C-alpha positions as CSV (number, residue, x, y, z in Angstrom):
1,X,118.8,115.7,85.8
2,X,115.3,118.2,84.8
3,X,113.1,118.2,87.7
4,X,109.2,116.5,86.9
5,X,107.5,119.6,86.0
6,X,110.5,120.5,83.1
7,X,110.1,116.8,81.6
8,X,106.6,116.9,81.4
9,X,107.0,120.4,79.5
10,X,109.2,120.1,77.3
11,X,109.0,115.9,76.2
12,X,105.7,114.1,77.6
13,X,102.5,114.7,76.2
14,X,100.2,117.1,78.2
15,X,98.1,114.3,78.2
16,X,100.2,112.5,80.9
17,X,100.1,115.5,83.1
18,X,98.9,114.1,86.4
19,X,96.6,116.2,88.8
20,X,98.8,116.1,91.4
21,X,102.7,117.7,90.8
22,X,104.6,114.8,93.3
23,X,107.7,112.8,92.2
24,X,107.8,109.0,94.1
25,X,110.9,108.1,94.9
26,X,110.7,104.3,97.0
27,X,108.0,102.8,99.4
28,X,108.0,100.0,101.0
29,X,104.4,98.7,102.7
30,X,102.2,101.0,102.5
31,X,104.4,103.8,103.1
32,X,105.7,106.0,100.1
33,X,108.5,108.9,99.8
34,X,108.3,111.5,97.6
35,X,110.7,114.1,96.8
36,X,110.6,117.1,99.0
37,X,108.5,115.9,101.6
38,X,110.7,115.0,105.0
39,X,108.4,112.5,106.1
40,X,107.6,109.0,104.9
41,X,103.5,108.9,103.2
42,X,101.0,106.7,103.9
43,X,99.4,105.9,100.1
44,X,95.6,105.8,100.8
45,X,95.5,105.3,96.7
46,X,97.6,102.1,96.2
47,X,98.8,104.1,92.7
48,X,95.0,104.0,91.7
49,X,94.2,100.9,93.1
50,X,96.6,98.8,91.7
51,X,99.7,98.6,94.4
52,X,97.5,96.0,96.3
53,X,99.9,94.0,98.4
54,X,101.7,98.0,99.1
55,X,105.7,98.3,98.9
56,X,108.6,96.1,98.5
57,X,107.0,93.3,99.4
58,X,109.1,90.7,99.8
59,X,107.1,88.1,98.2
60,X,106.6,89.5,95.1
61,X,110.7,90.6,95.0
62,X,111.5,87.1,95.1
63,X,109.1,85.8,92.6
64,X,110.2,88.1,90.2
65,X,114.1,87.1,90.6
66,X,113.3,84.1,89.5
67,X,111.8,84.3,85.9
68,X,114.2,87.3,85.7
69,X,116.8,84.9,86.4
70,X,115.7,82.1,84.2
71,X,116.9,84.2,81.3
72,X,114.0,86.0,79.7
73,X,111.3,87.9,81.0
74,X,108.9,88.2,77.9
75,X,107.6,84.3,75.5
76,X,105.1,86.4,73.8
77,X,102.1,83.7,74.5
78,X,104.1,80.5,73.7
79,X,103.4,77.9,77.3
80,X,106.0,78.8,80.0
81,X,106.3,77.2,83.5
82,X,105.1,79.8,85.4
83,X,102.4,80.7,82.8
84,X,100.7,77.1,83.5
85,X,101.7,77.2,87.5
86,X,99.4,81.0,87.5
87,X,96.8,79.9,84.9
88,X,95.9,77.4,87.3
89,X,95.8,79.2,90.3
90,X,94.3,81.6,88.6
91,X,91.4,78.5,88.3
92,X,91.7,77.6,91.8
93,X,90.8,81.1,92.8
94,X,87.7,81.5,90.8
95,X,86.3,78.0,90.0
96,X,83.8,78.1,92.6
97,X,82.5,81.4,90.6
98,X,82.2,80.1,87.5
99,X,80.6,76.4,86.3
100,X,83.4,75.8,84.1
101,X,86.0,79.2,83.6
102,X,88.2,80.3,81.0
103,X,90.7,83.2,81.0
104,X,92.4,85.5,78.5
105,X,94.9,87.3,80.3
106,X,97.0,90.8,78.8
107,X,98.5,94.1,80.3
108,X,95.6,96.8,80.2
109,X,92.1,97.1,81.5
110,X,91.4,98.6,78.5
111,X,92.1,95.5,76.5
112,X,90.2,93.3,78.6
113,X,87.0,95.7,77.9
114,X,87.4,95.8,74.6
115,X,87.9,91.9,74.4
116,X,84.9,91.6,76.4
117,X,83.0,94.1,73.4
118,X,84.7,91.3,70.6
119,X,83.3,88.5,72.9
120,X,79.6,89.9,73.0
121,X,79.9,90.5,69.6
122,X,80.6,86.9,69.1
123,X,78.0,86.2,70.5
124,X,75.6,88.8,69.3
125,X,76.1,87.5,66.1
126,X,74.7,83.5,66.7
127,X,71.4,85.2,66.8
128,X,71.2,88.4,64.1
129,X,73.9,90.1,61.9
130,X,72.3,92.7,63.5
131,X,72.2,92.0,67.0
132,X,75.0,94.6,67.4
133,X,74.5,97.1,70.4
134,X,75.8,96.8,73.6
135,X,74.6,98.8,76.9
136,X,76.4,100.9,79.7
137,X,76.1,103.2,82.1
138,X,76.2,106.7,82.4
139,X,79.2,107.8,83.9
140,X,81.0,104.5,84.0
141,X,84.3,104.1,82.9
142,X,86.0,101.0,80.6
143,X,89.0,102.6,79.0
144,X,90.7,104.8,76.7
145,X,91.2,103.0,73.7
146,X,88.1,103.5,70.9
147,X,86.0,100.6,71.6
148,X,86.2,101.3,75.9
149,X,85.7,104.8,75.4
150,X,82.8,104.2,73.6
151,X,81.2,101.9,76.2
152,X,82.2,105.6,78.8
153,X,81.6,109.1,77.5
154,X,82.9,108.4,74.2
155,X,85.3,110.7,74.7
156,X,86.5,112.4,70.6
157,X,84.9,109.3,69.2
158,X,81.9,110.2,70.2
159,X,82.0,114.3,69.2
160,X,83.6,112.8,65.2
161,X,81.8,109.5,64.8
162,X,78.5,110.1,66.3
163,X,76.8,107.0,64.1
164,X,79.4,105.1,65.8
165,X,78.6,105.9,68.5
166,X,74.3,104.8,68.3
167,X,75.4,101.2,68.8
168,X,76.6,101.9,72.2
169,X,73.2,103.1,73.9
170,X,73.1,104.1,77.6
171,X,70.6,104.2,80.3
172,X,70.9,106.3,83.8
173,X,73.0,105.2,86.8
174,X,70.9,104.7,90.0
175,X,72.4,106.8,92.3
176,X,71.9,105.9,95.9
177,X,70.2,109.9,96.7
178,X,67.8,109.2,93.9
179,X,67.1,105.7,93.5
180,X,66.3,103.0,96.5
181,X,66.6,99.6,96.8
182,X,62.5,99.3,97.0
183,X,63.2,101.1,93.2
184,X,65.7,99.3,91.6
185,X,64.1,97.5,89.4
186,X,61.4,99.8,88.4
187,X,64.1,102.2,87.8
188,X,65.4,99.9,85.9
189,X,62.4,98.7,83.5
190,X,61.5,103.0,82.9
191,X,65.6,103.5,81.6
192,X,64.9,100.3,79.5
193,X,61.7,101.5,78.1
194,X,63.5,104.7,77.0
195,X,65.2,103.0,74.2
196,X,63.5,102.4,70.9
197,X,62.6,99.6,69.6
198,X,65.4,98.7,67.0
199,X,67.8,99.1,70.0
200,X,66.3,96.6,72.5
201,X,66.1,94.0,69.8
202,X,69.6,94.1,69.4
203,X,71.4,94.7,72.1
204,X,73.9,91.7,72.5
205,X,75.8,92.9,75.5
206,X,75.9,94.5,78.9
207,X,78.8,95.5,80.7
208,X,77.9,96.9,84.6
209,X,81.3,98.6,85.8
210,X,80.7,97.0,89.7
211,X,80.7,100.1,91.5
212,X,81.1,104.0,90.1
213,X,84.8,104.8,90.2
214,X,84.7,108.2,90.6
215,X,82.9,108.6,93.8
216,X,82.7,104.2,94.6
217,X,79.6,104.2,93.9
218,X,77.1,101.2,94.3
219,X,74.0,100.3,92.7
220,X,70.7,98.9,94.5
221,X,71.0,95.3,94.3
222,X,67.6,94.9,93.0
223,X,68.7,97.3,89.8
224,X,71.6,94.7,89.4
225,X,69.0,91.3,89.8
226,X,66.8,93.5,87.3
227,X,69.4,93.8,84.4
228,X,70.5,89.6,85.3
229,X,67.2,88.7,84.4
230,X,67.0,90.4,81.4
231,X,70.0,89.5,80.4
232,X,68.3,86.0,80.6
233,X,65.5,86.6,78.4
234,X,66.6,88.0,75.6
235,X,70.2,86.3,74.8
236,X,72.5,89.0,76.1
237,X,75.7,88.7,77.4
238,X,76.1,89.6,81.0
239,X,79.5,91.4,81.9
240,X,81.3,93.4,85.0
241,X,84.0,95.5,84.9
242,X,86.1,94.8,88.1
243,X,89.0,96.3,87.2
244,X,88.8,98.3,90.3
245,X,86.8,95.9,92.6
246,X,88.4,92.8,92.1
247,X,90.8,90.8,94.3
248,X,89.3,91.8,97.4
249,X,89.2,95.7,97.1
250,X,85.3,95.3,98.0
251,X,86.2,92.7,100.9
252,X,85.0,90.1,98.5
253,X,86.8,88.4,96.3
254,X,85.0,90.1,93.0
255,X,82.6,93.5,93.8
256,X,79.3,91.8,92.1
257,X,79.2,88.5,94.5
258,X,77.4,91.2,96.2
259,X,74.6,91.7,94.5
260,X,74.0,88.2,94.5
261,X,74.1,87.8,90.8
262,X,75.9,85.1,87.9
263,X,77.6,87.2,84.7
264,X,78.9,85.6,81.6
265,X,82.1,87.6,82.1
266,X,84.3,89.4,84.4
267,X,87.2,91.6,83.0
268,X,89.5,91.6,85.7
269,X,93.1,94.0,86.1
270,X,94.6,96.7,88.8
271,X,95.1,94.5,92.2
272,X,95.5,91.0,90.2
273,X,99.0,92.2,88.9
274,X,100.2,93.3,92.4
275,X,101.7,96.3,90.2
276,X,102.6,94.8,87.1
277,X,100.5,94.8,84.2
278,X,98.1,92.0,84.1
279,X,94.6,92.0,82.8
280,X,92.3,89.7,81.4
281,X,88.7,88.1,81.5
282,X,87.3,85.5,83.4
283,X,84.3,83.9,81.8
284,X,81.6,80.6,80.6
285,X,83.5,78.7,78.4
286,X,80.3,78.7,76.3
287,X,81.5,82.6,75.8
288,X,84.7,82.8,76.4
289,X,85.4,79.8,73.1
290,X,83.3,82.2,70.8
291,X,86.9,83.9,70.0
292,X,88.4,83.1,66.1
293,X,91.5,81.1,66.9
294,X,94.6,83.7,67.1
295,X,91.8,86.2,67.1
296,X,92.6,87.6,71.3
297,X,96.4,87.2,70.6
298,X,98.0,90.2,72.4
299,X,102.4,90.7,72.8
300,X,102.4,90.4,76.1
301,X,99.5,88.8,77.1
302,X,100.9,85.9,79.4
303,X,104.4,87.7,80.1
304,X,106.1,85.6,82.2
305,X,107.2,88.4,84.9
306,X,103.4,89.3,85.2
307,X,102.8,85.7,85.5
308,X,105.4,85.6,88.4
309,X,103.4,88.8,89.7
310,X,99.5,87.1,90.0
311,X,100.7,83.7,90.7
312,X,102.0,85.9,93.9
313,X,99.2,87.9,94.8
314,X,96.8,84.9,94.8
315,X,99.0,82.9,97.1
316,X,98.9,86.0,99.2
317,X,95.4,86.2,99.2
318,X,94.6,82.6,100.1
319,X,96.3,82.5,103.2
320,X,93.8,82.8,106.2
321,X,96.0,85.4,107.8
322,X,95.5,87.6,105.1
323,X,91.5,86.8,105.2
324,X,91.8,87.6,108.5
325,X,93.6,91.0,108.3
326,X,91.7,92.2,105.2
327,X,88.3,91.5,107.1
328,X,89.3,93.6,110.1
329,X,91.0,96.2,108.1
330,X,87.8,96.5,106.2
331,X,85.6,96.4,108.6
332,X,87.7,99.3,110.4
333,X,87.8,101.6,107.3
334,X,84.4,100.9,106.2
335,X,83.4,102.0,109.5
336,X,85.3,105.2,110.2
337,X,84.7,106.4,106.5
338,X,80.9,106.5,107.6
339,X,80.9,107.8,110.8
340,X,83.4,110.7,109.7
341,X,80.6,111.4,107.1
342,X,77.5,111.4,109.5
343,X,79.5,114.3,110.8
344,X,79.9,116.5,108.1
345,X,75.9,117.5,106.1
346,X,78.5,118.0,102.8
347,X,79.8,115.1,103.3
348,X,76.1,112.5,104.5
349,X,74.4,112.4,101.9
350,X,76.2,111.0,98.8
351,X,79.7,109.7,100.6
352,X,80.4,106.0,100.0
353,X,82.4,103.2,101.7
354,X,82.7,99.7,100.5
355,X,85.2,97.0,101.7
356,X,88.5,98.9,100.8
357,X,87.8,101.8,99.0
358,X,85.4,104.9,99.9
359,X,85.3,108.1,98.4
360,X,83.9,111.4,100.3
361,X,81.7,113.1,97.8
362,X,81.4,116.8,98.6
363,X,78.0,118.2,98.6
364,X,78.1,122.2,98.8
365,X,75.6,124.6,97.5
366,X,77.3,123.7,94.0
367,X,79.5,122.1,91.5
368,X,82.3,124.2,91.3
369,X,82.8,124.8,95.2
370,X,82.4,121.0,96.0
371,X,85.3,120.3,93.1
372,X,87.3,123.0,94.7
373,X,86.5,122.0,98.1
374,X,87.6,118.1,97.1
375,X,91.0,119.6,95.4
376,X,91.7,121.6,98.6
377,X,91.7,118.5,100.7
378,X,93.7,116.5,98.4
379,X,96.6,119.0,98.7
380,X,95.9,119.1,102.9
381,X,95.6,116.1,103.3
382,X,99.2,115.2,101.8
383,X,101.1,118.6,103.2
384,X,99.5,116.6,106.5
385,X,101.2,113.1,105.0
386,X,98.3,111.8,103.4
387,X,98.5,110.6,99.5
388,X,94.7,110.3,98.3
389,X,93.2,110.5,95.2
390,X,92.6,113.9,93.0
391,X,89.4,112.8,90.9
392,X,89.6,116.2,89.5
393,X,85.9,115.6,90.3
394,X,83.4,117.2,93.4
395,X,84.9,113.4,95.3
396,X,87.7,112.4,97.2
397,X,88.5,108.7,96.6
398,X,90.6,106.6,99.1
399,X,91.8,102.9,98.4
400,X,94.9,102.4,100.4
401,X,97.0,98.8,100.3
402,X,94.9,95.8,101.6
403,X,97.6,95.0,103.7
404,X,97.7,98.3,105.7
405,X,98.5,98.4,109.5
406,X,95.0,99.4,111.5
407,X,97.0,101.9,113.5
408,X,98.0,104.0,110.0
409,X,93.9,103.6,109.0
410,X,93.1,105.3,112.0
411,X,95.7,108.1,112.2
412,X,94.6,108.8,108.5
413,X,90.8,109.3,109.3
414,X,92.0,112.1,112.4
415,X,94.0,113.4,110.0
416,X,90.8,113.4,107.4
417,X,88.6,114.7,110.3
418,X,91.3,118.2,111.2
419,X,91.2,118.6,107.3
420,X,86.9,118.6,107.9
421,X,87.1,120.7,110.7
422,X,88.6,123.5,109.0
423,X,86.3,123.7,105.9
């Protein structure tokens, strides 16, 4: 059997190259076993925030087996018992947040944000054929397909189709080290005024990444509330990309709740499937019903296995024991993270911790040095038994499974402190 490096080189596109050359063998609870490592590794990535319930979860396994025993694992978008059960449980989970929620389910986050874009455009067309621009924020990430990429950095589409990119205007991100809570609204108004009048008039939607992923960077609440007010005044669909932040990652059901606003749509994914491909939209029916019949059909939408996984996730998350453990873990995780950052001047200014996600952002003499330190930290942590997210930037991202034991949170931050002392 060829090793992972040979397979990547000989068979896989270089676009799938991982940023750490490791091979997962098995997992249980918050641990994974990595080929070539004698000791078990504490996972502080949740598989990029997907495996929120950790590994080898009995409830999840039993739910999947039940579906498999029915004889089919795919039913296109026709009705199945588990699909009906899951949609009802998702409604129960969100009905307190939306007046009349409706759902779109699919298999990847980028499909969800693309669908959000489609609904924003449908909404804009109700008012004017030229109301076709979608406002996003520099540095936010929404996916890799064409529409989602243009709502992000633009990627190659921006390079080769600049006129198309003009349909996706952007404003700057209000980083906490630049914009205070008191200045959040003024910052938004200043950014909006930089856009030309034609662009402002034709914005049909605003999509916000609930926190900026690479550094777990949140916004001043006043900034977000100013966006909500602007959207309401100008018939603009207001949406949040909750891929990373939803399903209690920030200790709230959804991260946008911390801003005290009411979006029209939220894009959801990652943790909602507990490890299986599941994503979608939750939105007010007046927006969700703008799609034409069949327009949101997708091959793997509502597939039985993913619905079973999603239902298991929600069943666990409504349990008071889970909520208590989550709240205790989130308090400990964020407290230890913030406390550690105060010890090191190169982390103090920019690092962030919110619920069960955080990031050490290295702020050294120059960017290249900061990136070097961040990469070194990731490698050192793995050697000491902790897998963290290597962002490729000047940050190290931390997002353990929500069910992690407290002693392993303590252990991880003790190891992080040891590594930082050596810098």
